[in-house]
Structures are given as structure tokens and as C-alpha cells.
The first five atom37 places (N, CA, C, CB, O) and aatype in JSON, in Angstrom:
{
  "aatype": [12, 0, 16, 11, 11, 1, 1, 14, 0, 15, 0, 0, 9, 0, 1, 6, 1, 1, 19, 0, 18, 7, 6, 9, 11, 1, 7, 19, 5, 8, 10, 6, 11, 15, 9, 0, 6, 9, 5, 11, 7, 10, 1, 3, 0, 6, 5, 5, 9, 5, 0, 3, 0, 1, 0, 1, 19, 1, 0, 10, 5, 11, 3, 0, 15, 0, 1, 9, 16, 0, 10, 11, 1, 1, 8, 1, 6, 0, 0, 1, 9, 10, 3, 1, 19, 15, 0, 0, 0, 6, 7, 15, 17, 1, 5, 19, 11, 1, 15, 0, 3, 0, 19, 10, 0, 3, 0, 19, 2, 15, 0, 0, 0, 10, 19, 11, 1, 10, 11, 2, 0, 10, 14, 1],
  "atom_mask": [
    [1, 1, 1, 1, 1],
    [1, 1, 1, 1, 1],
    [1, 1, 1, 1, 1],
    [1, 1, 1, 1, 1],
    [1, 1, 1, 1, 1],
    [1, 1, 1, 1, 1],
    [1, 1, 1, 1, 1],
    [1, 1, 1, 1, 1],
    [1, 1, 1, 1, 1],
    [1, 1, 1, 1, 1],
    [1, 1, 1, 1, 1],
    [1, 1, 1, 1, 1],
    [1, 1, 1, 1, 1],
    [1, 1, 1, 1, 1],
    [1, 1, 1, 1, 1],
    [1, 1, 1, 1, 1],
    [1, 1, 1, 1, 1],
    [1, 1, 1, 1, 1],
    [1, 1, 1, 1, 1],
    [1, 1, 1, 1, 1],
    [1, 1, 1, 1, 1],
    [1, 1, 1, 0, 1],
    [1, 1, 1, 1, 1],
    [1, 1, 1, 1, 1],
    [1, 1, 1, 1, 1],
    [1, 1, 1, 1, 1],
    [1, 1, 1, 0, 1],
    [1, 1, 1, 1, 1],
    [1, 1, 1, 1, 1],
    [1, 1, 1, 1, 1],
    [1, 1, 1, 1, 1],
    [1, 1, 1, 1, 1],
    [1, 1, 1, 1, 1],
    [1, 1, 1, 1, 1],
    [1, 1, 1, 1, 1],
    [1, 1, 1, 1, 1],
    [1, 1, 1, 1, 1],
    [1, 1, 1, 1, 1],
    [1, 1, 1, 1, 1],
    [1, 1, 1, 1, 1],
    [1, 1, 1, 0, 1],
    [1, 1, 1, 1, 1],
    [1, 1, 1, 1, 1],
    [1, 1, 1, 1, 1],
    [1, 1, 1, 1, 1],
    [1, 1, 1, 1, 1],
    [1, 1, 1, 1, 1],
    [1, 1, 1, 1, 1],
    [1, 1, 1, 1, 1],
    [1, 1, 1, 1, 1],
    [1, 1, 1, 1, 1],
    [1, 1, 1, 1, 1],
    [1, 1, 1, 1, 1],
    [1, 1, 1, 1, 1],
    [1, 1, 1, 1, 1],
    [1, 1, 1, 1, 1],
    [1, 1, 1, 1, 1],
    [1, 1, 1, 1, 1],
    [1, 1, 1, 1, 1],
    [1, 1, 1, 1, 1],
    [1, 1, 1, 1, 1],
    [1, 1, 1, 1, 1],
    [1, 1, 1, 1, 1],
    [1, 1, 1, 1, 1],
    [1, 1, 1, 1, 1],
    [1, 1, 1, 1, 1],
    [1, 1, 1, 1, 1],
    [1, 1, 1, 1, 1],
    [1, 1, 1, 1, 1],
    [1, 1, 1, 1, 1],
    [1, 1, 1, 1, 1],
    [1, 1, 1, 1, 1],
    [1, 1, 1, 1, 1],
    [1, 1, 1, 1, 1],
    [1, 1, 1, 1, 1],
    [1, 1, 1, 1, 1],
    [1, 1, 1, 1, 1],
    [1, 1, 1, 1, 1],
    [1, 1, 1, 1, 1],
    [1, 1, 1, 1, 1],
    [1, 1, 1, 1, 1],
    [1, 1, 1, 1, 1],
    [1, 1, 1, 1, 1],
    [1, 1, 1, 1, 1],
    [1, 1, 1, 1, 1],
    [1, 1, 1, 1, 1],
    [1, 1, 1, 1, 1],
    [1, 1, 1, 1, 1],
    [1, 1, 1, 1, 1],
    [1, 1, 1, 1, 1],
    [1, 1, 1, 0, 1],
    [1, 1, 1, 1, 1],
    [1, 1, 1, 1, 1],
    [1, 1, 1, 1, 1],
    [1, 1, 1, 1, 1],
    [1, 1, 1, 1, 1],
    [1, 1, 1, 1, 1],
    [1, 1, 1, 1, 1],
    [1, 1, 1, 1, 1],
    [1, 1, 1, 1, 1],
    [1, 1, 1, 1, 1],
    [1, 1, 1, 1, 1],
    [1, 1, 1, 1, 1],
    [1, 1, 1, 1, 1],
    [1, 1, 1, 1, 1],
    [1, 1, 1, 1, 1],
    [1, 1, 1, 1, 1],
    [1, 1, 1, 1, 1],
    [1, 1, 1, 1, 1],
    [1, 1, 1, 1, 1],
    [1, 1, 1, 1, 1],
    [1, 1, 1, 1, 1],
    [1, 1, 1, 1, 1],
    [1, 1, 1, 1, 1],
    [1, 1, 1, 1, 1],
    [1, 1, 1, 1, 1],
    [1, 1, 1, 1, 1],
    [1, 1, 1, 1, 1],
    [1, 1, 1, 1, 1],
    [1, 1, 1, 1, 1],
    [1, 1, 1, 1, 1],
    [1, 1, 1, 1, 1],
    [1, 1, 1, 1, 1],
    [1, 1, 1, 1, 1]
  ],
  "atom_positions": [
    [[0.81, -1.15, 0.0], [0.0, 0.0, 0.0], [0.88, 1.25, 0.0], [-0.94, -0.02, 1.18], [1.86, 1.36, 0.73]],
    [[0.48, 2.15, -0.84], [1.26, 3.37, -0.93], [0.88, 4.3, 0.21], [1.05, 4.07, -2.29], [-0.29, 4.48, 0.55]],
    [[1.87, 4.84, 0.74], [1.59, 5.77, 1.82], [1.57, 7.19, 1.28], [2.64, 5.62, 2.96], [2.38, 7.57, 0.43]],
    [[0.65, 7.94, 1.79], [0.55, 9.34, 1.39], [1.57, 10.13, 2.17], [-0.88, 9.9, 1.62], [1.77, 9.97, 3.37]],
    [[2.21, 10.99, 1.38], [3.13, 11.87, 2.07], [2.35, 13.08, 2.56], [4.31, 12.3, 1.14], [1.6, 13.7, 1.81]],
    [[2.54, 13.37, 3.74], [1.88, 14.54, 4.3], [2.81, 15.72, 4.12], [1.52, 14.33, 5.81], [4.02, 15.66, 4.33]],
    [[2.18, 16.79, 3.72], [2.98, 18.01, 3.6], [3.28, 18.54, 4.99], [2.24, 19.09, 2.74], [2.45, 18.47, 5.9]],
    [[4.42, 19.03, 5.11], [4.72, 19.6, 6.42], [3.89, 20.86, 6.64], [6.22, 19.92, 6.56], [3.42, 21.48, 5.68]],
    [[3.71, 21.23, 7.83], [2.9, 22.4, 8.18], [3.49, 23.67, 7.57], [2.81, 22.55, 9.7], [2.75, 24.6, 7.23]],
    [[4.77, 23.72, 7.43], [5.4, 24.92, 6.88], [5.03, 25.08, 5.4], [6.92, 24.85, 7.04], [4.96, 26.22, 4.93]],
    [[4.8, 24.01, 4.67], [4.41, 24.09, 3.26], [3.0, 24.68, 3.16], [4.46, 22.69, 2.58], [2.74, 25.48, 2.26]],
    [[2.11, 24.29, 4.06], [0.75, 24.84, 4.05], [0.78, 26.32, 4.37], [-0.13, 24.1, 5.07], [0.02, 27.09, 3.78]],
    [[1.63, 26.72, 5.26], [1.76, 28.14, 5.61], [2.33, 28.91, 4.44], [2.65, 28.32, 6.86], [1.89, 30.03, 4.16]],
    [[3.29, 28.33, 3.75], [3.89, 29.01, 2.59], [2.83, 29.21, 1.51], [5.08, 28.19, 2.03], [2.78, 30.26, 0.87]],
    [[1.98, 28.19, 1.31], [0.91, 28.31, 0.3], [-0.06, 29.43, 0.7], [0.14, 26.96, 0.15], [-0.44, 30.24, -0.15]],
    [[-0.45, 29.47, 1.95], [-1.34, 30.52, 2.44], [-0.7, 31.89, 2.26], [-1.7, 30.29, 3.92], [-1.37, 32.87, 1.9]],
    [[0.58, 31.95, 2.52], [1.3, 33.21, 2.37], [1.27, 33.67, 0.91], [2.76, 33.06, 2.85], [1.04, 34.85, 0.63]],
    [[1.5, 32.74, -0.01], [1.47, 33.07, -1.46], [0.08, 33.55, -1.87], [1.89, 31.85, -2.31], [-0.05, 34.52, -2.62]],
    [[-0.95, 32.86, -1.39], [-2.32, 33.24, -1.72], [-2.62, 34.64, -1.17], [-3.33, 32.19, -1.15], [-3.19, 35.48, -1.86]],
    [[-2.25, 34.86, 0.07], [-2.49, 36.17, 0.7], [-1.71, 37.25, -0.05], [-2.08, 36.14, 2.19], [-2.24, 38.34, -0.29]],
    [[-0.47, 36.96, -0.41], [0.35, 37.94, -1.15], [-0.31, 38.28, -2.48], [1.78, 37.39, -1.39], [-0.36, 39.45, -2.87]],
    [[-0.82, 37.26, -3.17], [-1.49, 37.49, -4.46], [-2.72, 38.36, -4.3], [0.0, 0.0, 0.0], [-2.97, 39.26, -5.11]],
    [[-3.5, 38.09, -3.26], [-4.71, 38.88, -3.02], [-4.35, 40.33, -2.7], [-5.53, 38.27, -1.87], [-4.98, 41.26, -3.2]],
    [[-3.35, 40.51, -1.86], [-2.92, 41.87, -1.5], [-2.39, 42.59, -2.73], [-1.84, 41.83, -0.39], [-2.67, 43.77, -2.93]],
    [[-1.62, 41.87, -3.54], [-1.07, 42.48, -4.75], [-2.19, 42.93, -5.69], [-0.12, 41.5, -5.48], [-2.14, 44.02, -6.25]],
    [[-3.21, 42.08, -5.86], [-4.35, 42.46, -6.71], [-5.08, 43.67, -6.12], [-5.34, 41.26, -6.87], [-5.52, 44.55, -6.86]],
    [[-5.21, 43.7, -4.81], [-5.85, 44.85, -4.14], [-5.07, 46.13, -4.37], [0.0, 0.0, 0.0], [-5.66, 47.18, -4.62]],
    [[-3.75, 46.04, -4.29], [-2.89, 47.21, -4.52], [-3.01, 47.67, -5.97], [-1.41, 46.88, -4.19], [-3.1, 48.87, -6.24]],
    [[-3.03, 46.71, -6.9], [-3.18, 47.08, -8.31], [-4.54, 47.74, -8.56], [-3.01, 45.83, -9.21], [-4.64, 48.71, -9.31]],
    [[-5.57, 47.21, -7.93], [-6.9, 47.81, -8.07], [-6.9, 49.22, -7.5], [-7.97, 46.93, -7.36], [-7.48, 50.13, -8.09]],
    [[-6.26, 49.41, -6.37], [-6.15, 50.73, -5.76], [-5.39, 51.7, -6.67], [-5.46, 50.63, -4.38], [-5.78, 52.86, -6.8]],
    [[-4.31, 51.22, -7.29], [-3.55, 52.06, -8.23], [-4.42, 52.49, -9.4], [-2.32, 51.31, -8.75], [-4.36, 53.65, -9.83]],
    [[-5.24, 51.56, -9.92], [-6.15, 51.89, -11.02], [-7.18, 52.92, -10.58], [-6.85, 50.63, -11.54], [-7.51, 53.85, -11.32]],
    [[-7.69, 52.74, -9.36], [-8.68, 53.69, -8.84], [-8.08, 55.08, -8.69], [-9.22, 53.2, -7.49], [-8.71, 56.08, -9.03]],
    [[-6.85, 55.14, -8.18], [-6.17, 56.43, -8.03], [-5.98, 57.09, -9.38], [-4.8, 56.25, -7.32], [-6.22, 58.29, -9.53]],
    [[-5.56, 56.32, -10.37], [-5.36, 56.85, -11.73], [-6.67, 57.38, -12.31], [-4.77, 55.77, -12.65], [-6.7, 58.43, -12.94]],
    [[-7.77, 56.64, -12.09], [-9.07, 57.07, -12.58], [-9.5, 58.38, -11.91], [-10.13, 55.99, -12.33], [-10.01, 59.28, -12.57]],
    [[-9.28, 58.48, -10.61], [-9.62, 59.7, -9.87], [-8.81, 60.88, -10.4], [-9.39, 59.52, -8.35], [-9.34, 61.96, -10.62]],
    [[-7.5, 60.66, -10.59], [-6.64, 61.73, -11.1], [-7.08, 62.17, -12.49], [-5.17, 61.28, -11.13], [-7.09, 63.37, -12.79]],
    [[-7.44, 61.22, -13.34], [-7.92, 61.55, -14.67], [-9.22, 62.34, -14.59], [-8.11, 60.29, -15.51], [-9.42, 63.31, -15.31]],
    [[-10.11, 61.89, -13.7], [-11.38, 62.6, -13.51], [-11.17, 64.03, -13.04], [0.0, 0.0, 0.0], [-11.86, 64.94, -13.49]],
    [[-10.22, 64.22, -12.14], [-9.91, 65.56, -11.65], [-9.35, 66.43, -12.77], [-8.92, 65.5, -10.49], [-9.73, 67.6, -12.89]],
    [[-8.46, 65.87, -13.59], [-7.9, 66.64, -14.71], [-9.01, 67.03, -15.69], [-6.81, 65.83, -15.45], [-9.08, 68.17, -16.15]],
    [[-9.87, 66.06, -16.0], [-10.98, 66.33, -16.92], [-11.91, 67.41, -16.35], [-11.78, 65.04, -17.21], [-12.33, 68.31, -17.07]],
    [[-12.22, 67.3, -15.05], [-13.1, 68.29, -14.42], [-12.45, 69.67, -14.44], [-13.42, 67.88, -12.96], [-13.12, 70.67, -14.71]],
    [[-11.15, 69.73, -14.15], [-10.44, 71.01, -14.17], [-10.46, 71.62, -15.56], [-8.99, 70.82, -13.7], [-10.7, 72.82, -15.71]],
    [[-10.22, 70.8, -16.57], [-10.25, 71.31, -17.95], [-11.64, 71.81, -18.32], [-9.79, 70.22, -18.94], [-11.78, 72.83, -19.0]],
    [[-12.67, 71.09, -17.89], [-14.05, 71.5, -18.19], [-14.39, 72.81, -17.49], [-15.05, 70.4, -17.78], [-15.01, 73.69, -18.08]],
    [[-13.98, 72.93, -16.23], [-14.23, 74.17, -15.47], [-13.52, 75.34, -16.15], [-13.75, 74.03, -14.01], [-14.09, 76.42, -16.28]],
    [[-12.27, 75.12, -16.57], [-11.53, 76.19, -17.24], [-12.19, 76.57, -18.56], [-10.08, 75.77, -17.49], [-12.29, 77.75, -18.89]],
    [[-12.64, 75.59, -19.31], [-13.31, 75.88, -20.59], [-14.61, 76.65, -20.35], [-13.6, 74.57, -21.37], [-14.92, 77.6, -21.07]],
    [[-15.36, 76.24, -19.33], [-16.6, 76.94, -19.01], [-16.31, 78.38, -18.57], [-17.37, 76.19, -17.9], [-17.03, 79.31, -18.94]],
    [[-15.25, 78.55, -17.78], [-14.89, 79.89, -17.32], [-14.48, 80.78, -18.5], [-13.74, 79.82, -16.28], [-14.86, 81.94, -18.57]],
    [[-13.7, 80.21, -19.42], [-13.3, 81.0, -20.6], [-14.52, 81.4, -21.42], [-12.3, 80.21, -21.48], [-14.6, 82.53, -21.89]],
    [[-15.45, 80.49, -21.59], [-16.67, 80.79, -22.35], [-17.49, 81.86, -21.63], [-17.53, 79.52, -22.55], [-18.04, 82.76, -22.27]],
    [[-17.56, 81.77, -20.32], [-18.31, 82.77, -19.54], [-17.65, 84.14, -19.64], [-18.4, 82.34, -18.05], [-18.33, 85.15, -19.78]],
    [[-16.33, 84.17, -19.57], [-15.61, 85.44, -19.69], [-15.83, 86.04, -21.08], [-14.09, 85.24, -19.44], [-16.06, 87.25, -21.21]],
    [[-15.77, 85.2, -22.12], [-16.02, 85.71, -23.48], [-17.42, 86.3, -23.6], [-15.83, 84.59, -24.52], [-17.6, 87.35, -24.2]],
    [[-18.4, 85.62, -23.02], [-19.77, 86.11, -23.08], [-19.91, 87.44, -22.33], [-20.75, 85.07, -22.49], [-20.57, 88.36, -22.8]],
    [[-19.27, 87.53, -21.15], [-19.31, 88.79, -20.4], [-18.62, 89.91, -21.15], [-18.66, 88.6, -19.03], [-19.1, 91.04, -21.16]],
    [[-17.48, 89.6, -21.78], [-16.77, 90.61, -22.54], [-17.61, 91.09, -23.72], [-15.42, 90.07, -23.04], [-17.67, 92.29, -24.01]],
    [[-18.26, 90.17, -24.39], [-19.1, 90.53, -25.53], [-20.26, 91.4, -25.07], [-19.63, 89.26, -26.24], [-20.57, 92.41, -25.7]],
    [[-20.91, 91.0, -23.97], [-22.03, 91.78, -23.43], [-21.57, 93.16, -22.99], [-22.68, 91.03, -22.27], [-22.22, 94.16, -23.28]],
    [[-20.45, 93.21, -22.27], [-19.93, 94.5, -21.79], [-19.56, 95.39, -22.97], [-18.7, 94.28, -20.88], [-19.82, 96.59, -22.94]],
    [[-18.97, 94.82, -23.99], [-18.6, 95.6, -25.17], [-19.84, 96.19, -25.84], [-17.82, 94.73, -26.16], [-19.84, 97.35, -26.23]],
    [[-20.89, 95.38, -25.96], [-22.13, 95.88, -26.57], [-22.73, 96.99, -25.72], [-23.15, 94.73, -26.73], [-23.21, 98.0, -26.25]],
    [[-22.72, 96.82, -24.41], [-23.29, 97.84, -23.53], [-22.45, 99.11, -23.53], [-23.41, 97.31, -22.1], [-22.99, 100.22, -23.47]],
    [[-21.14, 98.96, -23.59], [-20.27, 100.15, -23.65], [-20.5, 100.9, -24.95], [-18.78, 99.74, -23.52], [-20.53, 102.13, -24.97]],
    [[-20.67, 100.15, -26.04], [-20.98, 100.79, -27.33], [-22.28, 101.58, -27.22], [-21.08, 99.74, -28.46], [-22.37, 102.7, -27.71]],
    [[-23.29, 101.0, -26.58], [-24.56, 101.69, -26.4], [-24.38, 102.94, -25.53], [-25.61, 100.74, -25.77], [-24.97, 103.98, -25.81]],
    [[-23.58, 102.83, -24.48], [-23.33, 104.0, -23.61], [-22.61, 105.1, -24.38], [-22.51, 103.58, -22.37], [-22.91, 106.28, -24.2]],
    [[-21.66, 104.73, -25.21], [-20.95, 105.74, -26.02], [-21.92, 106.41, -26.98], [-19.78, 105.09, -26.8], [-21.85, 107.62, -27.21]],
    [[-22.84, 105.62, -27.53], [-23.85, 106.18, -28.43], [-24.71, 107.19, -27.67], [-24.73, 105.05, -29.04], [-25.02, 108.26, -28.18]],
    [[-25.11, 106.83, -26.46], [-25.91, 107.75, -25.64], [-25.11, 109.0, -25.29], [-26.39, 107.06, -24.36], [-25.66, 110.1, -25.23]],
    [[-23.84, 108.82, -25.04], [-22.97, 109.96, -24.74], [-22.95, 110.94, -25.91], [-21.54, 109.49, -24.4], [-23.11, 112.14, -25.73]],
    [[-22.75, 110.41, -27.11], [-22.74, 111.28, -28.3], [-24.09, 111.94, -28.49], [-22.36, 110.47, -29.56], [-24.18, 113.12, -28.84]],
    [[-25.15, 111.17, -28.25], [-26.51, 111.72, -28.38], [-26.74, 112.84, -27.37], [-27.56, 110.61, -28.19], [-27.31, 113.88, -27.71]],
    [[-26.28, 112.64, -26.15], [-26.45, 113.67, -25.11], [-25.67, 114.93, -25.49], [-25.97, 113.13, -23.73], [-26.16, 116.05, -25.3]],
    [[-24.47, 114.74, -26.02], [-23.68, 115.91, -26.43], [-24.37, 116.66, -27.56], [-22.26, 115.49, -26.86], [-24.4, 117.89, -27.56]],
    [[-24.93, 115.93, -28.53], [-25.64, 116.57, -29.64], [-26.88, 117.3, -29.14], [-26.04, 115.54, -30.7], [-27.17, 118.44, -29.53]],
    [[-27.62, 116.62, -28.26], [-28.83, 117.25, -27.71], [-28.46, 118.52, -26.95], [-29.59, 116.27, -26.79], [-29.15, 119.53, -27.05]],
    [[-27.39, 118.46, -26.19], [-26.95, 119.62, -25.43], [-26.63, 120.78, -26.36], [-25.72, 119.27, -24.58], [-27.01, 121.92, -26.09]],
    [[-25.94, 120.49, -27.47], [-25.63, 121.54, -28.43], [-26.9, 122.13, -29.03], [-24.73, 121.0, -29.55], [-27.05, 123.35, -29.11]],
    [[-27.82, 121.27, -29.45], [-29.07, 121.74, -30.07], [-29.94, 122.52, -29.1], [-29.86, 120.57, -30.62], [-30.46, 123.59, -29.42]],
    [[-30.09, 121.97, -27.9], [-30.96, 122.6, -26.91], [-30.38, 123.92, -26.44], [-31.18, 121.67, -25.71], [-31.1, 124.9, -26.27]],
    [[-29.08, 123.95, -26.25], [-28.47, 125.21, -25.79], [-28.59, 126.29, -26.86], [-27.0, 124.99, -25.41], [-28.76, 127.46, -26.53]],
    [[-28.5, 125.91, -28.11], [-28.65, 126.9, -29.19], [-30.11, 127.33, -29.31], [-28.16, 126.32, -30.53], [-30.39, 128.5, -29.56]],
    [[-31.03, 126.41, -29.13], [-32.45, 126.72, -29.28], [-33.02, 127.42, -28.06], [-33.24, 125.45, -29.55], [-33.96, 128.2, -28.18]],
    [[-32.48, 127.16, -26.89], [-33.05, 127.69, -25.65], [-32.78, 129.19, -25.5], [-32.49, 126.95, -24.46], [-33.56, 129.9, -24.87]],
    [[-31.7, 129.64, -26.06], [-31.33, 131.06, -25.97], [-31.45, 131.57, -24.55], [-32.2, 131.9, -26.9], [-32.18, 132.53, -24.28]],
    [[-30.75, 130.94, -23.66], [-30.7, 131.45, -22.3], [-31.61, 130.71, -21.33], [0.0, 0.0, 0.0], [-31.51, 130.95, -20.13]],
    [[-32.47, 129.83, -21.77], [-33.34, 129.08, -20.87], [-32.6, 127.84, -20.39], [-34.69, 128.7, -21.57], [-32.84, 126.73, -20.87]],
    [[-31.72, 128.03, -19.47], [-30.86, 126.94, -19.02], [-31.6, 125.91, -18.2], [-29.72, 127.48, -18.22], [-31.12, 124.79, -18.03]],
    [[-32.75, 126.26, -17.69], [-33.54, 125.26, -16.95], [-33.97, 124.14, -17.89], [-34.79, 125.92, -16.28], [-33.88, 122.97, -17.54]],
    [[-34.42, 124.5, -19.08], [-34.81, 123.49, -20.08], [-33.61, 122.65, -20.49], [-35.44, 124.16, -21.31], [-33.69, 121.43, -20.6]],
    [[-32.5, 123.32, -20.72], [-31.27, 122.62, -21.11], [-30.89, 121.62, -20.02], [-30.11, 123.62, -21.37], [-30.56, 120.47, -20.3]],
    [[-30.93, 122.08, -18.79], [-30.54, 121.22, -17.67], [-31.49, 120.03, -17.54], [-30.51, 122.03, -16.35], [-31.04, 118.91, -17.32]],
    [[-32.81, 120.26, -17.67], [-33.78, 119.17, -17.58], [-33.55, 118.13, -18.68], [-35.21, 119.73, -17.66], [-33.57, 116.93, -18.41]],
    [[-33.33, 118.59, -19.89], [-33.1, 117.68, -21.01], [-31.82, 116.88, -20.79], [-33.02, 118.45, -22.34], [-31.8, 115.66, -20.96]],
    [[-30.78, 117.57, -20.41], [-29.49, 116.9, -20.17], [-29.61, 115.92, -19.01], [-28.39, 117.94, -19.88], [-29.07, 114.81, -19.08]],
    [[-30.3, 116.32, -17.94], [-30.47, 115.44, -16.79], [-31.2, 114.15, -17.17], [-31.23, 116.16, -15.67], [-30.84, 113.07, -16.71]],
    [[-32.22, 114.28, -18.02], [-32.97, 113.09, -18.43], [-32.09, 112.14, -19.23], [-34.19, 113.5, -19.26], [-32.1, 110.93, -18.99]],
    [[-31.33, 112.68, -20.18], [-30.47, 111.83, -21.0], [-29.36, 111.22, -20.14], [-29.86, 112.64, -22.17], [-29.05, 110.03, -20.27]],
    [[-28.77, 112.02, -19.28], [-27.67, 111.53, -18.44], [-28.17, 110.5, -17.41], [-26.99, 112.7, -17.72], [-27.46, 109.54, -17.11]],
    [[-29.36, 110.71, -16.88], [-29.9, 109.74, -15.91], [-30.08, 108.38, -16.58], [-31.25, 110.23, -15.33], [-29.79, 107.34, -15.97]],
    [[-30.55, 108.38, -17.8], [-30.71, 107.14, -18.54], [-29.36, 106.45, -18.75], [-31.4, 107.4, -19.89], [-29.23, 105.24, -18.58]],
    [[-28.37, 107.24, -19.13], [-27.03, 106.68, -19.35], [-26.42, 106.16, -18.05], [-26.1, 107.74, -19.97], [-25.8, 105.09, -18.03]],
    [[-26.6, 106.9, -16.97], [-26.07, 106.46, -15.67], [-26.75, 105.17, -15.23], [-26.27, 107.56, -14.6], [-26.08, 104.27, -14.71]],
    [[-28.04, 105.06, -15.43], [-28.75, 103.83, -15.07], [-28.24, 102.64, -15.88], [-30.26, 103.99, -15.28], [-28.07, 101.55, -15.34]],
    [[-27.99, 102.85, -17.15], [-27.45, 101.78, -17.99], [-26.06, 101.37, -17.52], [-27.4, 102.22, -19.46], [-25.75, 100.18, -17.44]],
    [[-25.23, 102.36, -17.2], [-23.87, 102.06, -16.72], [-23.93, 101.32, -15.38], [-23.05, 103.36, -16.57], [-23.17, 100.38, -15.17]],
    [[-24.82, 101.74, -14.5], [-24.95, 101.08, -13.19], [-25.41, 99.64, -13.37], [-25.93, 101.85, -12.29], [-24.95, 98.74, -12.65]],
    [[-26.31, 99.41, -14.31], [-26.78, 98.04, -14.57], [-25.63, 97.17, -15.07], [-27.93, 98.04, -15.59], [-25.53, 96.01, -14.69]],
    [[-24.78, 97.73, -15.93], [-23.63, 96.97, -16.44], [-22.67, 96.63, -15.31], [-22.9, 97.77, -17.53], [-22.21, 95.5, -15.2]],
    [[-22.37, 97.61, -14.47], [-21.45, 97.36, -13.34], [-22.03, 96.3, -12.41], [-21.19, 98.68, -12.55], [-21.31, 95.41, -11.95]],
    [[-23.32, 96.4, -12.14], [-23.96, 95.41, -11.26], [-23.88, 94.01, -11.86], [-25.44, 95.79, -11.0], [-23.61, 93.04, -11.15]],
    [[-24.12, 93.9, -13.17], [-24.05, 92.6, -13.85], [-22.64, 92.02, -13.76], [-24.48, 92.74, -15.33], [-22.47, 90.83, -13.51]],
    [[-21.64, 92.86, -13.97], [-20.26, 92.37, -13.9], [-19.89, 91.96, -12.48], [-19.28, 93.44, -14.41], [-19.19, 90.96, -12.29]],
    [[-20.34, 92.71, -11.48], [-20.05, 92.35, -10.09], [-20.74, 91.04, -9.72], [-20.5, 93.46, -9.14], [-20.17, 90.22, -9.0]],
    [[-21.97, 90.85, -10.21], [-22.68, 89.61, -9.91], [-22.04, 88.41, -10.59], [-24.13, 89.72, -10.34], [-22.21, 87.28, -10.14]],
    [[-21.31, 88.64, -11.66], [-20.66, 87.54, -12.38], [-19.46, 87.01, -11.61], [-20.23, 88.0, -13.78], [-19.03, 85.88, -11.83]],
    [[-18.92, 87.83, -10.71], [-17.73, 87.4, -9.96], [-18.15, 86.56, -8.77], [-16.9, 88.63, -9.49], [-19.11, 86.9, -8.08]],
    [[-17.44, 85.48, -8.51], [-17.76, 84.66, -7.34], [-17.36, 85.39, -6.07], [-17.04, 83.29, -7.41], [-16.44, 86.2, -6.06]],
    [[-18.08, 85.1, -5.02], [-17.8, 85.78, -3.74], [-17.18, 84.83, -2.78], [-19.06, 86.38, -3.14], [-16.87, 85.22, -1.65]]
  ]
}
């Protein structure tokens, strides 16, 4: 009858050690992959945030430019009205002042709205 050789206890421990080492190694590799995925996600998110910020800045610049153009137009209009009214009023400066005040108040309100919009666009 053939006798079975029994493995020594140290061989069983060595096998368990190898199995445990393999499991730990796979866990470490999985963790490395997870870290890489997180880092990639962060880079992608950062790039998206930067792209969104650039687009927002371009939109604000375009809007501000359009509003500044409108304010300049009102400025020229106010200057023309002032010239016409002062020539036509012949000394009636109250009328000139009322006309100028109305045009300037409108321009100031537009400018204030632009400043408020730009301030609201900035994070606090």
C-alpha cells in the first residue's frame, strides 16, 4: 500500500502566504487603477471648469462691449442734444438742464446696470 506523504505544516503556511500575497497584490493594483481614474477625472473636471470659465468670460466681454458701445452712443446723443438745446433755448438753461439730466440719468442707469451685472458675475 502506498503511503501518502503529508505536507509539512510549513508548506501549508507558505501556500497561504502566497495566496495572501497574491490577493494583497491584486488589491494594490486595483487601488492604483482607482487612483489613476480619480486623477484623470480631476484633470478632466479642471479642464471642463476652465473651458466653461473662458466661455463665460467671453460672453461677459461681448455683453460688456455691446453695452459700452450703447453707452458711447448715448454719450454722443447727449452731447448733440446739449448743443441743439443750448442753441435753441437762448438762455433758458432750466430746459437745457432738464433735457441733459434726463439723458444723463438714462445713461447712468445703464452704466450702473452693467457694473452690477459684472459684479454679480464674480464669485464671492
